[in-house]
Structure formats: C-alpha cells, structure tokens
N, CA, C and O atoms as a MOPAC input file, in Angstrom:
PM7 MOZYME 1SCF
protein

 N     16.58200 1   126.14700 1    57.94700 1
 C     16.44600 1   126.87300 1    59.20300 1
 C     17.84600 1   127.25200 1    59.70400 1
 O     18.73700 1   126.40700 1    59.80000 1
 N     18.01300 1   128.51300 1    60.01200 1
 C     19.29800 1   129.00200 1    60.51400 1
 C     19.48800 1   128.61500 1    61.98300 1
 O     18.53800 1   128.58100 1    62.76400 1
 N     20.74100 1   128.32700 1    62.33100 1
 C     21.08300 1   127.97800 1    63.70400 1
 C     21.86700 1   129.11500 1    64.34000 1
 O     22.81000 1   129.64200 1    63.75000 1
 N     21.46300 1   129.48700 1    65.55700 1
 C     22.08700 1   130.57300 1    66.29400 1
 C     22.66400 1   130.02400 1    67.58900 1
 O     22.00500 1   129.26400 1    68.29900 1
 N     23.90000 1   130.41300 1    67.89400 1
 C     24.50100 1   130.10400 1    69.19000 1
 C     24.39100 1   131.36600 1    70.03800 1
 O     24.90000 1   132.42100 1    69.66000 1
 N     23.72900 1   131.25600 1    71.17600 1
 C     23.52300 1   132.36600 1    72.10300 1
 C     24.40900 1   132.13800 1    73.32800 1
 O     24.23500 1   131.15800 1    74.05100 1
 N     25.36200 1   133.05100 1    73.55800 1
 C     26.26500 1   132.93100 1    74.70600 1
 C     26.02100 1   134.12200 1    75.62900 1
 O     26.38200 1   135.25400 1    75.30700 1
 N     25.40500 1   133.85500 1    76.77600 1
 C     25.12400 1   134.90400 1    77.75500 1
 C     25.06900 1   134.25600 1    79.12800 1
 O     24.45200 1   133.20500 1    79.29600 1
 N     25.71200 1   134.87600 1    80.11100 1
 C     25.78900 1   134.27000 1    81.44400 1
 C     24.52600 1   134.49700 1    82.27200 1
 O     24.37100 1   133.87500 1    83.32200 1
 N     23.62400 1   135.36600 1    81.83100 1
 C     22.41100 1   135.64200 1    82.61000 1
 C     21.27500 1   134.71100 1    82.16500 1
 O     20.82200 1   134.76700 1    81.02200 1
 N     20.82600 1   133.85700 1    83.09100 1
 C     19.80300 1   132.86000 1    82.76400 1
 C     18.53900 1   133.48600 1    82.17200 1
 O     18.02300 1   133.00800 1    81.16300 1
 N     18.04000 1   134.55500 1    82.79900 1
 C     16.78300 1   135.15100 1    82.34100 1
 C     16.92300 1   135.73900 1    80.94900 1
 O     16.02500 1   135.59200 1    80.11900 1
 N     18.03400 1   136.39900 1    80.68800 1
 C     18.28600 1   136.98300 1    79.36900 1
 C     18.36700 1   135.86500 1    78.32800 1
 O     17.77200 1   135.95600 1    77.25500 1
 N     19.10600 1   134.81700 1    78.66100 1
 C     19.26800 1   133.69300 1    77.73100 1
 C     17.91900 1   133.06800 1    77.39700 1
 O     17.63600 1   132.79100 1    76.23200 1
 N     17.08500 1   132.84500 1    78.40800 1
 C     15.77500 1   132.22300 1    78.16900 1
 C     14.87200 1   133.13400 1    77.33800 1
 O     14.18000 1   132.66600 1    76.43500 1
 N     14.87700 1   134.43300 1    77.64000 1
 C     14.05400 1   135.38500 1    76.90800 1
 C     14.46000 1   135.43000 1    75.43300 1
 O     13.60900 1   135.34400 1    74.54800 1
 N     15.75400 1   135.56500 1    75.17600 1
 C     16.23600 1   135.63700 1    73.79500 1
 C     15.99700 1   134.32300 1    73.06100 1
 O     15.61000 1   134.32500 1    71.89200 1
 N     16.22500 1   133.20500 1    73.74000 1
 C     16.01900 1   131.90300 1    73.09800 1
 C     14.55400 1   131.73200 1    72.70200 1
 O     14.25800 1   131.27500 1    71.59800 1
 N     13.63700 1   132.09900 1    73.60200 1
 C     12.20400 1   131.99100 1    73.31000 1
 C     11.82400 1   132.86100 1    72.11400 1
 O     11.09900 1   132.41500 1    71.22500 1
 N     12.31300 1   134.10500 1    72.09100 1
 C     11.99100 1   135.02000 1    70.99000 1
 C     12.54800 1   134.51000 1    69.66200 1
 O     11.85800 1   134.54700 1    68.64400 1
 N     13.78500 1   134.03900 1    69.67100 1
 C     14.41800 1   133.57100 1    68.43100 1
 C     13.76900 1   132.28600 1    67.92100 1
 O     13.55500 1   132.12600 1    66.71900 1
 N     13.45800 1   131.37300 1    68.83800 1
 C     12.78000 1   130.13800 1    68.41900 1
 C     11.39500 1   130.45600 1    67.89000 1
 O     10.93700 1   129.84100 1    66.92600 1
 N     10.71700 1   131.42800 1    68.52600 1
 C      9.40100 1   131.84500 1    68.05500 1
 C      9.44000 1   132.43300 1    66.65500 1
 O      8.45300 1   132.37200 1    65.92200 1
 N     10.59600 1   133.01000 1    66.28000 1
 C     10.76300 1   133.59500 1    64.94900 1
 C     11.23000 1   132.54300 1    63.93700 1
 O     11.42300 1   132.85000 1    62.76100 1
 N     11.41100 1   131.30100 1    64.40200 1
 C     11.72100 1   130.22300 1    63.47300 1
 C     13.17500 1   129.81400 1    63.40000 1
 O     13.56200 1   129.07100 1    62.49800 1
 N     13.99100 1   130.28500 1    64.33500 1
 C     15.39900 1   129.89900 1    64.34500 1
 C     15.63100 1   128.73400 1    65.29600 1
 O     14.88100 1   128.53900 1    66.25200 1
 N     16.68900 1   127.95400 1    65.01800 1
 C     17.14400 1   126.91900 1    65.94700 1
 C     18.18000 1   127.57900 1    66.84200 1
 O     19.10900 1   128.21600 1    66.34700 1
 N     18.03300 1   127.43500 1    68.15000 1
 C     18.91800 1   128.13700 1    69.08600 1
 C     19.65300 1   127.15500 1    69.98600 1
 O     19.04700 1   126.27600 1    70.60000 1
 N     20.96800 1   127.32100 1    70.05200 1
 C     21.80300 1   126.61200 1    71.01300 1
 C     22.19300 1   127.64400 1    72.05500 1
 O     22.64600 1   128.73400 1    71.70400 1
 N     22.02600 1   127.32300 1    73.32700 1
 C     22.31000 1   128.29800 1    74.38400 1
 C     23.49200 1   127.83100 1    75.22500 1
 O     23.60700 1   126.65600 1    75.57500 1
 N     24.36900 1   128.78500 1    75.54000 1
 C     25.53400 1   128.50900 1    76.38900 1
 C     25.62000 1   129.59000 1    77.44900 1
 O     25.38600 1   130.76500 1    77.16900 1
 N     25.95800 1   129.18700 1    78.67800 1
 C     26.02100 1   130.14800 1    79.77500 1
 C     27.42200 1   130.72900 1    79.95000 1
 O     27.63000 1   131.57600 1    80.81800 1
 N     28.38400 1   130.28900 1    79.14200 1
 C     29.75300 1   130.79500 1    79.26400 1
 C     30.48000 1   130.63800 1    77.93200 1
 O     30.06400 1   129.87900 1    77.05700 1
 N     31.58000 1   131.38100 1    77.80700 1
 C     32.39600 1   131.26700 1    76.60500 1
 C     32.93000 1   129.85500 1    76.37700 1
 O     32.81300 1   129.33100 1    75.26900 1
 N     33.51900 1   129.22100 1    77.41100 1
 C     34.01300 1   127.85700 1    77.21300 1
 C     32.91100 1   126.88600 1    76.77900 1
 O     33.15300 1   126.01100 1    75.94800 1
 N     31.70200 1   127.03200 1    77.33600 1
 C     30.58700 1   126.17500 1    76.93700 1
 C     30.23100 1   126.42600 1    75.46800 1
 O     29.98300 1   125.48500 1    74.71400 1
 N     30.20900 1   127.69100 1    75.07400 1
 C     29.93100 1   128.03100 1    73.68300 1
 C     30.95700 1   127.42900 1    72.73100 1
 O     30.59900 1   126.90200 1    71.67700 1
 N     32.22400 1   127.50600 1    73.09900 1
 C     33.27800 1   126.92800 1    72.25700 1
 C     33.14600 1   125.41200 1    72.16400 1
 O     33.40500 1   124.82900 1    71.11200 1
 N     32.74100 1   124.76700 1    73.26900 1
 C     32.52200 1   123.30700 1    73.23100 1
 C     31.38100 1   122.96300 1    72.27500 1
 O     31.47900 1   121.99800 1    71.51600 1
 N     30.29200 1   123.74800 1    72.30600 1
 C     29.17300 1   123.49300 1    71.39900 1
 C     29.61100 1   123.62100 1    69.93500 1
 O     29.15300 1   122.86900 1    69.07500 1
 N     30.49900 1   124.58000 1    69.66600 1
 C     30.95600 1   124.79100 1    68.28600 1
 C     31.79600 1   123.63000 1    67.76100 1
 O     31.95000 1   123.47600 1    66.54900 1
 N     32.33900 1   122.81500 1    68.66000 1
 C     33.11500 1   121.65800 1    68.21500 1
 C     32.22800 1   120.63600 1    67.51600 1
 O     32.70800 1   119.84100 1    66.70700 1
 N     30.92100 1   120.65700 1    67.83100 1
 C     30.01800 1   119.62500 1    67.31500 1
 C     28.85900 1   120.18300 1    66.48900 1
 O     28.07000 1   119.41800 1    65.93400 1
 N     28.75200 1   121.50100 1    66.40500 1
 C     27.59100 1   122.10700 1    65.74800 1
 C     28.03600 1   123.16800 1    64.75100 1
 O     28.96400 1   123.93400 1    65.01100 1
 N     27.36700 1   123.20100 1    63.61700 1
 C     27.54700 1   124.31100 1    62.67900 1
 C     26.52200 1   125.37000 1    63.05500 1
 O     25.36100 1   125.05000 1    63.31100 1
 N     26.94200 1   126.61400 1    63.08900 1
 C     26.00500 1   127.69500 1    63.39300 1
 C     26.15200 1   128.79700 1    62.35100 1
 O     27.23000 1   129.01700 1    61.79900 1
 N     25.03900 1   129.48300 1    62.09700 1
 C     25.03800 1   130.56500 1    61.11700 1
 C     25.35700 1   131.90600 1    61.76400 1
 O     25.91000 1   132.80500 1    61.13100 1
 N     24.99300 1   132.02200 1    63.05000 1
 C     25.17900 1   133.29300 1    63.74300 1
 C     25.45800 1   133.03100 1    65.21700 1
 O     24.91700 1   132.09700 1    65.80800 1
 N     26.31200 1   133.87200 1    65.80100 1
 C     26.63900 1   133.75800 1    67.22800 1
 C     26.29700 1   135.07900 1    67.90300 1
 O     26.78100 1   136.13400 1    67.49200 1
 N     25.47000 1   135.02300 1    68.93100 1
 C     25.17200 1   136.18300 1    69.77500 1
 C     26.01200 1   136.03200 1    71.03100 1
 O     25.89400 1   135.03600 1    71.74500 1
 N     26.86000 1   137.01500 1    71.30500 1
 C     27.76300 1   136.87900 1    72.45000 1
 C     27.70600 1   138.12300 1    73.32900 1
 O     27.83000 1   139.25000 1    72.84800 1
 N     27.51700 1   137.89500 1    74.62800 1
 C     27.54100 1   138.97600 1    75.60200 1
 C     29.00600 1   139.33900 1    75.85200 1
 O     29.87000 1   138.46200 1    75.87100 1
 N     29.28400 1   140.62900 1    76.04300 1
 C     30.66900 1   141.03200 1    76.25600 1
 C     31.12500 1   140.77300 1    77.68800 1
 O     32.22900 1   140.27500 1    77.90700 1
 N     30.27700 1   141.11100 1    78.67200 1
 C     30.71100 1   140.96300 1    80.06300 1
 C     30.19200 1   139.68100 1    80.68100 1
 O     29.01500 1   139.57000 1    81.02700 1
 N     31.09300 1   138.70900 1    80.81400 1
 C     30.76200 1   137.41400 1    81.42000 1
 C     31.94600 1   136.97600 1    82.26800 1
 O     33.08600 1   137.35100 1    81.99400 1
 N     31.67300 1   136.17400 1    83.30700 1
 C     32.79000 1   135.59600 1    84.07300 1
 C     33.53600 1   134.56900 1    83.20800 1
 O     33.06000 1   134.21700 1    82.12900 1
 N     34.64600 1   134.10800 1    83.64800 1
 C     35.50600 1   133.15000 1    82.94700 1
 C     36.14000 1   133.80400 1    81.73200 1
 O     37.26000 1   134.30900 1    81.80900 1
 N     35.43400 1   133.79700 1    80.61800 1
 C     35.95100 1   134.36300 1    79.37300 1
 C     35.00800 1   135.46200 1    78.92800 1
 O     33.83000 1   135.19500 1    78.69200 1
 N     35.49600 1   136.70800 1    78.80300 1
 C     34.59300 1   137.76000 1    78.36200 1
 C     34.46200 1   137.74200 1    76.83900 1
 O     35.24800 1   137.10500 1    76.13800 1
 N     33.45900 1   138.44900 1    76.35400 1
 C     33.16000 1   138.44200 1    74.92600 1
 C     34.29300 1   138.96100 1    74.06200 1
 O     34.49100 1   138.48300 1    72.94500 1
 N     35.04800 1   139.94600 1    74.57200 1
 C     36.14300 1   140.48300 1    73.76400 1
 C     37.25000 1   139.45700 1    73.57400 1
 O     37.89100 1   139.42600 1    72.52400 1
 N     37.48300 1   138.61600 1    74.57900 1
 C     38.45300 1   137.52700 1    74.42000 1
 C     37.88700 1   136.42700 1    73.52900 1
 O     38.61900 1   135.74400 1    72.81200 1
 N     36.58800 1   136.27700 1    73.59100 1
 C     35.92200 1   135.18400 1    72.89100 1
 C     35.76300 1   135.43600 1    71.38800 1
 O     35.87600 1   134.50400 1    70.59200 1
 N     35.50300 1   136.68400 1    70.99500 1
 C     35.20900 1   136.97600 1    69.58700 1
 C     36.30900 1   136.48700 1    68.63400 1
 O     35.98500 1   135.83200 1    67.64300 1
 N     37.60000 1   136.77800 1    68.88800 1
 C     38.62200 1   136.25500 1    67.96800 1
 C     38.65800 1   134.72700 1    67.92400 1
 O     38.94400 1   134.14100 1    66.88000 1
 N     38.37000 1   134.08800 1    69.04900 1
 C     38.35700 1   132.61500 1    69.08200 1
 C     37.16200 1   132.07700 1    68.29600 1
 O     37.28100 1   131.08500 1    67.57700 1
 N     36.00900 1   132.73800 1    68.43800 1
 C     34.83200 1   132.33700 1    67.66500 1
 C     35.09800 1   132.53500 1    66.17400 1
 O     34.76400 1   131.67900 1    65.35500 1
 N     35.69500 1   133.65700 1    65.83900 1
 C     35.99400 1   133.97400 1    64.43700 1
 C     36.94000 1   132.93000 1    63.85800 1
 O     36.77200 1   132.50900 1    62.71400 1
 N     37.93800 1   132.50800 1    64.64200 1
 C     38.89600 1   131.50200 1    64.17100 1
 C     38.23400 1   130.12800 1    64.02700 1
 O     38.53600 1   129.37800 1    63.09800 1
 N     37.33100 1   129.80900 1    64.95500 1
 C     36.66700 1   128.50100 1    64.94600 1
 C     35.61700 1   128.40300 1    63.84300 1
 O     35.49000 1   127.37300 1    63.18200 1
 N     34.86800 1   129.48700 1    63.65300 1
 C     33.77800 1   129.51800 1    62.66400 1
 C     33.90500 1   130.79100 1    61.81800 1
 O     33.15300 1   131.74400 1    62.02300 1
 N     34.85300 1   130.81300 1    60.86500 1
 C     35.10900 1   132.04700 1    60.11400 1
 C     33.91200 1   132.55200 1    59.31200 1
 O     33.82500 1   133.74800 1    59.03500 1
 N     32.99800 1   131.67700 1    58.93800 1
 C     31.86400 1   132.13100 1    58.11600 1
 C     30.63000 1   132.49900 1    58.94200 1
 O     29.67900 1   133.06800 1    58.40600 1
 N     30.63400 1   132.18500 1    60.22600 1
 C     29.48800 1   132.54200 1    61.07300 1
 C     29.47300 1   134.03900 1    61.33600 1
 O     30.52200 1   134.65600 1    61.52100 1
 N     28.28700 1   134.61700 1    61.35100 1
 C     28.14000 1   136.02000 1    61.71400 1
 C     28.19200 1   136.12800 1    63.23900 1
 O     27.77800 1   135.20600 1    63.94200 1
 N     28.69800 1   137.24400 1    63.74600 1
 C     28.79000 1   137.45300 1    65.19100 1
 C     28.14800 1   138.78700 1    65.54000 1
 O     28.45900 1   139.81400 1    64.93500 1
 N     27.25100 1   138.76600 1    66.51900 1
 C     26.67200 1   139.98500 1    67.06700 1
 C     27.06400 1   140.04300 1    68.54100 1
 O     26.74000 1   139.14100 1    69.31400 1
 N     27.77300 1   141.12100 1    68.92600 1
 C     28.17800 1   141.32300 1    70.32000 1
 C     27.12300 1   142.16400 1    71.02500 1
 O     26.58100 1   143.10500 1    70.44400 1
 N     26.83100 1   141.82200 1    72.28500 1
 C     25.81300 1   142.53100 1    73.07500 1
 C     26.45900 1   143.04600 1    74.35100 1
 O     27.27300 1   142.35700 1    74.96600 1
 N     26.09300 1   144.26200 1    74.74700 1
 C     26.62300 1   144.81200 1    75.98600 1
 C     25.68700 1   145.87800 1    76.52000 1
 O     24.97800 1   146.53500 1    75.75700 1
 N     25.68700 1   146.04800 1    77.83300 1
 C     24.82600 1   147.04000 1    78.46200 1
 C     25.61100 1   148.15100 1    79.13500 1
 O     26.81100 1   148.01900 1    79.37700 1
 N     24.92700 1   149.24800 1    79.43500 1
 C     25.56600 1   150.36500 1    80.13300 1
 C     26.08700 1   151.41500 1    79.18200 1
 O     26.74100 1   151.09200 1    78.19100 1
 N     25.80100 1   152.67700 1    79.47600 1
 C     26.15800 1   153.76200 1    78.55900 1
 C     27.66600 1   153.91300 1    78.41700 1
 O     28.13500 1   154.42900 1    77.40300 1
 N     28.42600 1   153.48300 1    79.39700 1
 C     29.87300 1   153.64200 1    79.35800 1
 C     30.54700 1   152.56700 1    78.52000 1
 O     31.77300 1   152.55900 1    78.41700 1
 N     29.79200 1   151.67100 1    77.92600 1
 C     30.39900 1   150.54300 1    77.22700 1
 C     30.47000 1   150.71900 1    75.71300 1
 O     30.77200 1   149.75800 1    75.00600 1
 N     30.20500 1   151.90600 1    75.20100 1
 C     30.27900 1   152.08500 1    73.73800 1
 C     31.63400 1   151.66900 1    73.19800 1
 O     31.71500 1   151.05800 1    72.13300 1
 N     32.69800 1   151.99300 1    73.91900 1
 C     34.02600 1   151.63200 1    73.44000 1
 C     34.18600 1   150.11900 1    73.32900 1
 O     34.88400 1   149.62500 1    72.44400 1
 N     33.53500 1   149.38800 1    74.23300 1
 C     33.62000 1   147.92400 1    74.17500 1
 C     32.94800 1   147.39200 1    72.91600 1
 O     33.43000 1   146.43700 1    72.30800 1
 N     31.83700 1   148.00700 1    72.52400 1
 C     31.15100 1   147.56700 1    71.31200 1
 C     31.98700 1   147.89700 1    70.08000 1
 O     32.03600 1   147.10700 1    69.13600 1
 N     32.64700 1   149.05800 1    70.07900 1
 C     33.54800 1   149.38800 1    68.96800 1
 C     34.69500 1   148.37900 1    68.89900 1
 O     35.06600 1   147.91300 1    67.82200 1
 N     35.24500 1   148.05400 1    70.06300 1
 C     36.33400 1   147.07200 1    70.11300 1
 C     35.85600 1   145.71600 1    69.60500 1
 O     36.58100 1   145.01900 1    68.89500 1
 N     34.62800 1   145.34800 1    69.97500 1
 C     34.07600 1   144.06900 1    69.50600 1
 C     34.05500 1   144.02200 1    67.98400 1
 O     34.38400 1   142.99700 1    67.38600 1
 N     33.66800 1   145.12600 1    67.35800 1
 C     33.65600 1   145.16800 1    65.89000 1
 C     35.06900 1   145.04700 1    65.32900 1
 O     35.29000 1   144.35700 1    64.33400 1
 N     36.02200 1   145.72000 1    65.96900 1
 C     37.41200 1   145.63800 1    65.51000 1
 C     37.94500 1   144.21300 1    65.63000 1
 O     38.79200 1   143.79800 1    64.83800 1
 N     37.45800 1   143.46800 1    66.60900 1
 C     37.92400 1   142.09100 1    66.83600 1
 C     37.22000 1   141.07400 1    65.93500 1
 O     37.60800 1   139.90600 1    65.89700 1
 N     36.18400 1   141.51600 1    65.20600 1
 C     35.55400 1   140.60100 1    64.26800 1
 C     34.05100 1   140.46600 1    64.36100 1
 O     33.46200 1   139.70500 1    63.59200 1
 N     33.40100 1   141.18100 1    65.28100 1
 C     31.93800 1   141.12800 1    65.33300 1
 C     31.36800 1   141.83200 1    64.10900 1
 O     31.87800 1   142.87000 1    63.68700 1
 N     30.31100 1   141.26100 1    63.54300 1
 C     29.65800 1   141.87100 1    62.38100 1
 C     28.72900 1   143.00500 1    62.78000 1
 O     28.50300 1   143.93300 1    62.00500 1
 N     28.19000 1   142.92700 1    63.99700 1
 C     27.23400 1   143.92800 1    64.45500 1
 C     27.27000 1   143.94800 1    65.98000 1
 O     27.82700 1   143.05000 1    66.61200 1
 N     26.66400 1   144.98900 1    66.56400 1
 C     26.59200 1   145.08800 1    68.02100 1
 C     25.19700 1   145.53000 1    68.42600 1
 O     24.49900 1   146.19800 1    67.66400 1
 N     24.80000 1   145.15300 1    69.62400 1
 C     23.53800 1   145.58700 1    70.21400 1
 C     23.83300 1   146.10000 1    71.61900 1
 O     24.46700 1   145.41300 1    72.41900 1
 N     23.37100 1   147.30300 1    71.91000 1
 C     23.57400 1   147.89500 1    73.21700 1
 C     22.35400 1   147.60000 1    74.09100 1
 O     21.23400 1   147.98400 1    73.75300 1
 N     22.57700 1   146.92100 1    75.20900 1
 C     21.48900 1   146.61600 1    76.14400 1
 C     21.11700 1   147.87800 1    76.90800 1
 O     21.99800 1   148.69000 1    77.19200 1
 N     19.84200 1   148.07600 1    77.25400 1
 C     18.73700 1   147.18300 1    76.90700 1
 C     18.25400 1   147.45900 1    75.48300 1
 O     18.25500 1   148.60100 1    75.02600 1
 N     17.84900 1   146.41400 1    74.80300 1
 C     17.27200 1   146.56800 1    73.47100 1
 C     16.02200 1   145.70600 1    73.41300 1
 O     15.86700 1   144.75300 1    74.17600 1
 N     15.12800 1   146.06100 1    72.48600 1
 C     13.86500 1   145.33600 1    72.39100 1
 C     14.08500 1   144.00000 1    71.67900 1
 O     15.07300 1   143.81800 1    70.96800 1
 N     13.15900 1   143.08100 1    71.88100 1
 C     13.23700 1   141.79700 1    71.16900 1
 C     13.12700 1   142.03100 1    69.67000 1
 O     13.72600 1   141.29500 1    68.88500 1
 N     12.36300 1   143.05600 1    69.25700 1
 C     12.25300 1   143.36100 1    67.83700 1
 C     13.60600 1   143.81200 1    67.27300 1
 O     13.96900 1   143.45500 1    66.15200 1
 N     14.34200 1   144.59600 1    68.05800 1
 C     15.68200 1   145.01700 1    67.61300 1
 C     16.60100 1   143.80300 1    67.47300 1
 O     17.40200 1   143.72400 1    66.54200 1
 N     16.47700 1   142.86400 1    68.40400 1
 C     17.26200 1   141.63200 1    68.32900 1
 C     16.92500 1   140.86400 1    67.05100 1
 O     17.81900 1   140.45500 1    66.30900 1
 N     15.63500 1   140.67200 1    66.80300 1
 C     15.20500 1   139.92100 1    65.61700 1
 C     15.61400 1   140.63600 1    64.33200 1
 O     16.00400 1   139.99000 1    63.36000 1
 N     15.52700 1   141.96900 1    64.32600 1
 C     15.93300 1   142.73100 1    63.14500 1
 C     17.42500 1   142.56800 1    62.87600 1
 O     17.83500 1   142.37600 1    61.73100 1
 N     18.24400 1   142.64500 1    63.94000 1
 C     19.70100 1   142.50300 1    63.78100 1
 C     20.05400 1   141.10200 1    63.27800 1
 O     20.91400 1   140.94000 1    62.41200 1
 N     19.38000 1   140.09400 1    63.83300 1
 C     19.64300 1   138.70700 1    63.42800 1
 C     19.26100 1   138.50400 1    61.96400 1
 O     20.04400 1   137.95000 1    61.19100 1
 N     18.06400 1   138.94800 1    61.57600 1
 C     17.62900 1   138.72800 1    60.19200 1
 C     18.49600 1   139.52800 1    59.22400 1
 O     18.73800 1   139.08100 1    58.10300 1
 N     18.96300 1   140.69900 1    59.63900 1
 C     19.85300 1   141.50900 1    58.80700 1
 C     21.17900 1   140.77500 1    58.56400 1
 O     21.67500 1   140.74500 1    57.43800 1
 N     21.74300 1   140.18900 1    59.61000 1
 C     23.02400 1   139.48300 1    59.47900 1
 C     22.88300 1   138.19000 1    58.67400 1
 O     23.79900 1   137.80200 1    57.94900 1
 N     21.75200 1   137.53800 1    58.80200 1
 C     21.57700 1   136.26000 1    58.10800 1
 C     21.11000 1   136.46200 1    56.67200 1
 O     21.02300 1   135.50700 1    55.90100 1
 N     20.81000 1   137.71200 1    56.31800 1
 C     20.44900 1   138.01900 1    54.94000 1
 C     19.19500 1   137.32800 1    54.46500 1
 O     19.08100 1   136.95400 1    53.29800 1
 N     18.25600 1   137.15800 1    55.37000 1
 C     17.00500 1   136.51100 1    54.98100 1
 C     15.86500 1   137.22600 1    55.68300 1
 O     16.04700 1   137.77300 1    56.77100 1
 N     14.72000 1   137.22300 1    55.08100 1
 C     13.57700 1   137.89200 1    55.72900 1
 C     13.19600 1   137.15000 1    56.99900 1
 O     13.42900 1   135.94900 1    57.13800 1
 N     12.60700 1   137.89400 1    57.91300 1
 C     12.11000 1   137.24400 1    59.12700 1
 C     10.99700 1   136.28500 1    58.72900 1
 O     10.19800 1   136.60600 1    57.85000 1
 N     10.93100 1   135.12900 1    59.35000 1
 C      9.83700 1   134.20000 1    59.06100 1
 C      8.48500 1   134.84900 1    59.38100 1
 O      8.36100 1   135.60900 1    60.34200 1
 N      7.49600 1   134.54300 1    58.57900 1
 C      6.17200 1   135.10300 1    58.79500 1
 C      5.62300 1   134.61500 1    60.12900 1
 O      5.86000 1   133.47500 1    60.52900 1
 N      4.89500 1   135.47900 1    60.80700 1
 C      4.37500 1   135.13200 1    62.12600 1
 C      2.94300 1   134.66600 1    62.06000 1
 O      2.14700 1   135.35500 1    62.69800 1
 N      2.51900 1   133.73900 1    61.47900 1
 C      1.18800 1   133.15400 1    61.45000 1
 C     -0.01900 1   134.04100 1    61.64400 1
 O     -1.12500 1   133.50900 1    61.74800 1
 N      0.11300 1   135.39300 1    61.70300 1
 C     -1.09000 1   136.20800 1    61.92200 1
 C     -1.63800 1   136.75100 1    60.63600 1
 O     -2.64800 1   137.45600 1    60.64400 1

C-alpha cells in the first residue's frame, strides 16, 4: 500500500482529499502546514507528497526543494488555485514537483494524478 503525505492548510480540503485517497486504498498522512509535514517526514517513509502552494508559515514553493532534499525518491504533486497562478505551478515543477494540479479539480483528477505518479493502477472499487 502506497503512503501519501497531504500538506494543505485548509481543513475541509484536507479531509475531502484524505477521504477520497483512503477510499482508493492509499494510506494518508495529513499535515496542516509545511513544518508539520517536514516533521512527519522525519519518522515516515512516503511514496508521494501532495503539497498546496499557498499556505501560511511556509509556502509550497519554499517547501518543495526541502521535501525533495528530505525524500529524493518521493513523487511530489503541487496544487494551487486561481487562474493567475499558472506561473506558480510552472515554478513548482522547476523546483522539483513531478506534477501539478490546478484547483478546483475533481477527486477523479486527483486520483488519476496520484496513480499516474505512483505508476500503479488505481485499486479496484468493489463494484
């Protein structure tokens, strides 16, 4: 089972994404800030990191190089909202993100991006 670290400062977004990812068969660690996410990485191996770009304390663009240095083999997907933020997503890729998602995006788009980065098919959904 793949482990995902989800770093997003919005409680509702974090809960929604965590529920969807766990429902798809992933183990999810959730952090409400960059420093919290980095603390979790000290004790946990993760296969993929989902990181929001705009957060208080440490923003995603500052965080991506630190995540990359801490977990060089983990995949990173940067998330950001607003039409004016395309440049931020490009910058995230330049800093080491493997992929980006522009908010708002569907849960299916999230699951597709995650399964694409982890190189494994999505777990079957019992139906």
